[in-house]
C-alpha positions in Angstrom: -27.1 -4.3 -29.5 -24.8 -4.3 -26.6 -23.6 -2.3 -24.1 -20.1 -2.2 -22.7 -19.4 -1.8 -19.0 -16.6 -0.7 -17.7 -13.9 0.1 -15.1 -10.6 1.6 -15.3 -7.7 1.6 -12.7 -5.4 4.0 -12.1 -2.0 4.3 -10.6 -2.1 6.3 -7.3 -0.4 9.4 -6.9 1.8 10.3 -4.6 2.1 14.0 -4.9 0.0 17.0 -6.8 -0.4 17.3 -9.9 1.1 13.8 -10.7 -0.3 12.1 -13.8 -3.5 9.8 -13.5 -3.0 7.4 -15.3 -4.7 4.4 -16.3 -2.9 1.0 -15.7 -6.0 -1.2 -15.9 -9.2 -1.7 -17.9 -12.1 -4.3 -16.6 -14.9 -4.3 -19.3 -17.9 -6.2 -19.6 -20.8 -7.0 -22.5 -23.8 -7.4 -21.8 -26.4 -8.4 -24.5 -29.3 -5.9 -24.0 -32.0 -8.8 -25.5 -31.0 -11.9 -23.5 -29.6 -9.8 -20.4 -26.7 -11.6 -19.6 -23.2 -11.0 -19.6 -21.2 -12.4 -22.7 -17.9 -11.5 -22.9 -15.6 -9.9 -20.9 -12.1 -8.4 -21.1 -9.1 -6.9 -18.4 -5.8 -5.1 -19.9 -3.3 -4.2 -18.1 -1.3 -0.9 -19.3 2.5 0.3 -18.7 2.5 3.6 -16.9 4.9 6.3 -19.5 8.3 5.6 -17.2 7.3 1.4 -17.1 7.4 1.0 -13.9 4.8 0.1 -12.0 4.9 1.2 -8.1 4.9 -1.4 -6.0 1.6 0.4 -4.2 -0.3 0.7 -7.4 0.0 -2.9 -7.7 -0.6 -4.4 -4.0 -3.5 -2.0 -4.6 -5.3 -3.7 -7.2 -4.0 -6.7 -6.7 -1.4 -6.7 -9.7 0.6 -10.0 -10.2 4.7 -10.2 -11.5 2.6 -11.9 -14.5 0.1 -9.4 -15.0 3.1 -6.5 -14.9 4.8 -8.8 -18.0 1.5 -8.8 -19.9 1.5 -4.0 -19.6 0.7 -2.8 -22.6 1.2 0.8 -23.7 -1.8 3.1 -23.5 -2.0 3.6 -27.1 -2.2 -0.4 -27.3 -4.8 -0.5 -24.6 -7.2 1.2 -27.0 -6.3 -0.6 -30.2 -7.0 -3.7 -28.2 -10.3 -2.4 -26.3 -11.7 -1.2 -29.7 -11.5 -4.7 -31.1 -13.0 -6.2 -28.4 -15.7 -3.5 -28.8 -16.5 -4.9 -32.4 -18.5 -3.0 -34.9 -21.6 -3.4 -33.9 -23.5 -0.5 -32.8 -22.8 -0.9 -28.2 -23.7 1.7 -25.4 -20.6 3.0 -23.4 -21.4 2.2 -19.2 -19.7 2.9 -16.1 -20.1 3.4 -12.3 -19.9 7.7 -12.2 -18.2 9.5 -15.0 -14.9 10.1 -14.0 -14.2 6.9 -15.4 -14.6 8.3 -18.6 -12.8 11.4 -18.3 -9.6 9.2 -17.6 -9.7 7.8 -21.5 -10.6 11.5 -22.8 -7.6 13.1 -20.4 -5.4 10.1 -21.4 -6.2 9.7 -25.0 -5.4 13.9 -26.0 -2.3 13.6 -24.0 -1.5 10.1 -26.5 -3.4 12.1 -29.5 -5.3 9.5 -30.0 -9.0 9.3 -32.0 -11.8 9.4 -28.8 -14.6 8.5 -31.8 -15.1 5.4 -30.7 -16.4 6.8 -27.3 -19.7 7.4 -28.0 -23.3 6.2 -26.5 -22.3 6.8 -22.8 -24.4 6.3 -20.1 -23.3 7.2 -16.1 -25.5 4.6 -15.0 -24.6 5.6 -11.3 -27.4 8.2 -11.1 -30.1 6.1 -12.4 -29.5 2.7 -10.6 -28.4 4.9 -6.6 -32.1 6.3 -7.6 -33.6 3.2 -7.5 -32.0 2.2 -3.9 -31.8 5.3 -1.9 -33.2 8.5 -1.8 -30.3 10.2 -0.9 -30.3 13.6 -2.7 -26.7 13.3 -4.7 -26.9 9.3 -5.1 -23.2 9.2 -5.3 -23.5 5.2 -3.5 -20.5 3.5 -3.9 -20.4 0.5 -5.8 -20.1 -1.8 -2.6 -23.0 -0.4 -0.6 -24.8 -0.1 -4.5 -24.6 -4.4 -4.2 -25.4 -4.6 -0.8 -28.3 -3.2 -1.0 -29.4 -4.6 -4.4 -29.1 -7.6 -2.7 -26.5 -9.1 -5.5 -23.9 -10.8 -4.0 -19.9 -8.9 -4.1 -17.6 -11.0 -6.9 -13.5 -10.7 -6.5 -12.0 -8.1 -5.3 -12.4 -4.7 -4.8 -10.3 -1.9 -6.9 -9.9 -4.7 -9.0 -10.8 -3.5 -12.7 -12.6 -6.5 -14.3 -13.9 -7.9 -10.9 -15.7 -4.1 -10.4 -17.1 -4.5 -14.2 -18.3 -8.1 -13.3 -19.8 -6.2 -10.4 -21.3 -3.1 -12.4 -23.1 -5.3 -14.8 -24.4 -7.7 -12.2 -26.2 -4.1 -11.0 -26.8 -3.2 -14.9 -28.6 -6.4 -15.5 -31.1 -6.2 -12.5 -32.1 -2.8 -13.1 -32.1 -3.3 -16.8 -35.4 -2.8 -17.4 -36.1 0.2 -15.7 -32.3 2.1 -17.3 -33.0 4.4 -20.3 -29.9 4.3 -22.1 -29.3 6.8 -24.4 -26.7 7.5 -27.6 -24.9 10.8 -28.1 -21.4 11.5 -29.0 -18.0 13.0 -27.9 -18.2 16.6 -29.3 -15.1 18.2 -30.1 -15.9 21.6 -28.1 -16.0 18.9 -25.1 -12.4 17.2 -26.3 -10.6 20.6 -26.8 -11.9 21.4 -23.3 -9.5 18.7 -22.0 -6.9 19.1 -24.7 -6.5 22.9 -23.5 -6.6 21.6 -19.5 -3.9 19.1 -20.1 -2.1 22.0 -21.6 -2.2 24.3 -19.0 -1.1 21.8 -16.3 1.4 20.9 -18.3 2.6 23.8 -18.6 1.7 25.6 -15.7 5.4 25.6 -13.5 6.3 28.0 -16.8 4.0 30.6 -15.4 5.1 30.7 -12.3 7.8 34.5 -11.3 10.8 33.0 -12.1 13.3 33.0 -8.1 15.2 36.2 -7.6 18.4 35.6 -7.5 20.1 36.5 -3.6 21.6 39.7 -3.0 25.2 40.1 -2.8 26.4 41.8 0.5 
């Protein structure tokens, strides 16, 4: 069995209510028996409008070649699932936000979410091993420093963050209890309702009164 350690990067937002579209999926496969990283994948995703802003490209260190390789979200999920394969697996990330982004964008695009199973947030258990802080919300860079692991690659680059998270996971692999689970229909529906409300929120606003004639 393998653990899929993934990290997502999003387009930079400049206004409230702007969609948080995924622009990169970075992921590593860790063999749970050998406790080694055996594969990795990086997928760039083109936003609905097709344009990836210069600020986003700069933030995630995206080159012109990377822009050319970007694919629609639906294609990216298909490629990601094919790479994961049909064998049993756990999905792991540093914090729960990336899982929520996967659900939200899949709901918006009406995509099947059966693959989003056996999810584990490894930030919390590893945080407990590294610090006595109450919330255990350690940033990845700080966690690496505390664990004595040298940072690989560049920050805010999905594939590099996934590799660094995988290194942390491997260091504490014998102390982390991974659990099996599935994404409930109720949770999917809740995300869909939130999406619908945010999409049509402007319709709930009272109409502006026409100017009074004098």
